[in-house]
C-alpha positions in Angstrom: -14.1 -16.7 -0.8 -14.7 -14.6 -3.9 -14.0 -15.8 -7.2 -12.0 -14.4 -10.3 -15.3 -13.0 -11.4 -17.0 -12.1 -8.3 -13.8 -9.5 -7.7 -14.5 -8.4 -11.7 -17.5 -7.1 -10.2 -16.2 -5.6 -6.8 -13.8 -4.0 -9.2 -16.1 -2.2 -11.1 -18.1 -0.8 -7.6 -13.9 0.1 -6.8 -13.9 1.8 -10.4 -17.2 4.2 -9.8 -16.2 5.1 -6.1 -12.9 6.4 -7.1 -14.1 8.3 -10.0 -16.7 9.9 -8.4 -16.7 12.6 -5.6 -14.9 10.3 -2.5 -16.7 13.0 -0.3 -20.1 12.7 -1.6 -19.4 8.8 -1.1 -18.7 8.8 2.2 -20.3 8.6 5.6 -19.9 10.1 9.0 -18.0 7.4 10.5 -15.6 6.9 7.3 -15.3 10.5 7.0 -14.0 10.6 11.2 -11.6 7.9 10.1 -10.6 10.0 7.1 -10.5 13.4 9.4 -8.2 11.6 12.2 -5.7 9.5 9.4 -5.0 13.3 7.3 -5.3 14.8 11.1 -3.5 14.2 14.0 -2.1 10.5 12.9 -0.7 12.6 9.4 0.9 14.9 11.5 2.4 12.6 14.4 4.2 10.7 10.8 5.7 13.9 9.6 6.7 14.8 12.8 9.1 11.5 13.4 9.9 11.1 9.3 8.2 7.7 9.6 6.3 8.7 5.5 9.0 9.7 4.4 11.4 6.7 6.1 8.7 4.8 4.2 9.4 6.7 0.6 13.3 6.4 1.0 13.2 2.3 1.4 11.2 1.9 -1.5 14.0 4.1 -3.6 16.5 1.7 -1.9 14.6 -1.6 -3.2 14.2 -0.2 -6.4 17.4 0.7 -6.8 18.6 1.0 -10.2 15.7 0.7 -12.7 17.5 1.6 -15.6 17.2 -2.4 -16.8 14.4 -2.7 -15.1 10.5 -3.0 -16.4 7.8 -1.7 -13.6 4.0 -2.1 -13.0 2.9 0.8 -10.7 -0.5 -1.5 -9.4 -3.3 0.4 -8.5 -1.4 4.0 -8.9 -4.3 6.0 -9.1 -3.0 9.9 -10.2 0.3 8.6 -9.0 1.4 7.9 -5.9 4.7 9.5 -4.5 7.0 7.2 -6.1 5.0 6.8 -9.9 6.6 9.9 -11.9 10.1 9.0 -10.2 9.6 5.2 -11.4 8.4 6.8 -14.7 11.5 8.9 -15.2 14.0 6.3 -14.5 13.0 2.4 -15.2 13.3 1.0 -18.3 9.6 0.4 -19.0 7.1 2.0 -16.6 3.7 1.0 -16.6 0.9 2.4 -14.1 -2.3 1.2 -13.5 -5.5 1.9 -12.0 -9.6 1.0 -12.0 -10.7 4.4 -12.2 -9.7 5.9 -15.7 -10.4 9.7 -14.6 -7.2 9.2 -12.4 -5.1 7.6 -15.1 -5.6 10.1 -17.1 -4.5 13.1 -15.3 -1.0 10.7 -14.6 -0.7 10.1 -18.0 -1.2 14.1 -18.2 1.9 14.1 -16.5 4.0 11.6 -17.8 3.6 13.3 -20.9 3.8 16.5 -19.4 7.7 15.6 -18.3 8.2 13.5 -21.8 8.5 10.5 -20.2 8.6 8.4 -23.1 8.9 5.1 -21.7 6.3 5.0 -19.2 2.4 4.7 -19.6 -0.9 5.0 -17.6 -3.4 2.4 -18.4 -7.2 2.5 -16.8 -7.3 -1.4 -16.5 -8.3 -3.9 -13.8 -5.2 -6.3 -12.9 -7.6 -9.6 -13.2 -8.7 -8.7 -16.8 -7.8 -10.4 -19.6 -7.3 -7.1 -21.5 -4.6 -6.6 -19.2 -1.8 -8.9 -21.3 1.5 -6.9 -19.8 4.0 -9.8 -18.1 7.6 -10.2 -17.5 7.9 -7.7 -14.6 11.1 -7.4 -12.8 9.4 -4.7 -10.4 5.7 -5.2 -8.9 5.1 -1.8 -6.7 1.8 -2.0 -4.7 1.6 0.6 -2.4 -1.6 1.0 -0.6 -2.8 -1.9 -2.9 -2.5 -5.4 -1.9 -4.9 -5.6 1.1 -7.9 -4.8 -1.7 -8.6 -8.3 -2.5 -10.2 -10.3 -0.4 -9.4 -14.0 -2.1 -5.4 -13.5 -1.4 -5.3 -17.1 -3.1 -6.1 -15.4 -6.5 -3.7 -12.5 -6.0 -0.8 -14.4 -5.6 -1.2 -16.4 -8.6 -2.0 -13.7 -10.7 1.6 -11.7 -9.9 3.3 -14.5 -9.8 1.9 -14.9 -13.5 3.0 -11.9 -14.0 6.7 -11.0 -12.3 9.8 -12.2 -13.9 11.7 -15.1 -12.2 13.2 -13.8 -9.4 11.3 -10.9 -9.6 10.3 -8.7 -6.6 7.1 -7.0 -5.1 7.3 -3.7 -3.2 4.3 -3.2 -0.8 3.3 -1.4 1.9 -0.1 -2.2 3.8 -2.3 -2.0 6.7 -2.5 -4.9 9.5 -5.4 -6.6 11.5 -3.1 -8.6 13.5 -3.1 -6.7 17.2 -6.0 -6.7 19.4 -6.4 -3.4 19.8 -6.5 -2.6 16.0 -9.2 -5.7 15.5 -11.5 -4.1 18.0 -11.3 -1.0 16.1 -11.5 -1.9 12.8 -14.6 -4.5 13.9 -16.4 -1.3 15.2 -15.7 0.7 12.2 -16.5 -2.0 9.5 -20.0 -2.0 9.4 -20.3 1.7 9.2 -17.0 1.9 6.5 -17.9 3.2 2.6 -15.1 1.0 1.1 -15.7 -2.2 2.8 -16.0 -4.5 -0.1 -12.7 -4.1 -1.2 -10.5 -3.1 1.6 -9.0 -6.1 3.4 -6.1 -5.5 6.1 -3.6 -8.1 6.4 -4.5 -10.6 8.7 -1.9 -13.2 10.4 -3.1 -15.9 7.8 -2.6 -13.2 4.9 1.2 -12.7 6.6 1.6 -16.9 6.4 0.6 -16.9 2.2 2.5 -14.2 2.0 6.0 -16.5 3.8 5.0 -19.0 1.7 4.6 -18.0 -1.5 7.2 -15.3 -1.5 10.7 -14.9 -0.2 10.3 -12.0 2.5 13.9 -10.3 2.0 13.2 -7.3 4.3 10.1 -5.9 6.6 9.5 -3.8 8.2 7.2 -2.4 11.0 5.2 0.6 11.1 2.7 2.2 14.3 3.7 -0.7 16.2 4.4 0.3 20.0 4.6 3.7 18.3 0.8 4.0 17.3 0.8 4.3 21.4 3.1 7.4 20.9 0.1 9.3 19.1 -1.3 10.0 22.9 1.9 10.5 25.0 2.4 12.8 21.8 -0.5 15.1 22.8 0.3 14.6 27.0 1.2 17.9 28.5 4.5 16.4 28.8 8.1 17.9 28.3 8.4 17.9 24.4 12.0 16.5 24.3 10.9 13.7 26.6 8.2 12.9 24.6 10.2 13.2 21.2 13.1 10.6 22.9 10.8 8.2 24.1 8.8 7.9 20.6 11.8 7.9 18.4 12.9 4.7 20.2 9.5 3.5 20.0 9.3 4.2 16.2 12.7 2.4 15.8 12.2 -0.6 17.1 9.0 -0.8 15.1 11.2 -0.1 11.9 13.8 -2.8 12.9 11.5 -5.4 12.7 12.9 -8.8 11.7 10.4 -11.9 12.0 7.6 -12.0 10.7 6.0 -12.9 14.4 6.9 -9.4 15.3 5.8 -7.2 13.2 1.6 -8.7 14.3 1.4 -5.4 16.8 2.4 -2.7 13.8 -0.8 -1.0 12.3 1.4 -0.9 8.8 4.2 -2.6 7.2 6.4 -2.5 4.0 7.4 -5.6 2.5 10.6 -6.1 0.3 9.2 -10.0 -1.8 10.8 -12.0 -4.2 9.6 -14.3 -6.5 10.2 -18.0 -5.5 
């Protein structure tokens, strides 16, 4: 299991990766997966309003931010809600390992004159990041980047105010077909050193260390709708069947029911 020092070293490699030309760093397998994710899978998510639904839910969970201090963790150049949070929060701090990406976000913050917002290039685990007392940690596609989840939990607890919340969105490795696909892909994965999709064990650690106030599933049974959508069947029929699958995934209420999904988004509260 990686120590804090190990994580800091891995994050140096991660910084180099995201500061460089990503296409130059990816191999054939990574490029193939990226093309599918940004192609057919992305089109599917847009068609059935999966991606926007996640962001809309996050806005609900964020609520009124006028008295909130927010950490936008691992935000790169800014995610879909970074500027929204920067505009509306009492205090907004966006951090990422990549100084190139953060410079872009800071430029946007200054362009919009968001006086209570700043973007900082810093490692979340570095002693240089000494900000604390966050009401909200927003982590879109970030928490699964840490192999040692116990250390991550400890750091999050340290940075959050009492009763503070985390809004997270991450991939899962909890269903058999996804485990098989990821096992086949991992030896060729360019960013495997910092990609650790949530396992059942990690989900249990989350459940033991935070109160899971709400949980949503993404691409559970509906992942098979990607294939169904490609079949030469009646469009109205396909849309109706797939929409039901999407709704069933989204309205999951029990942790164990999330295991069939490819992704999950959760509202967590410090206890």
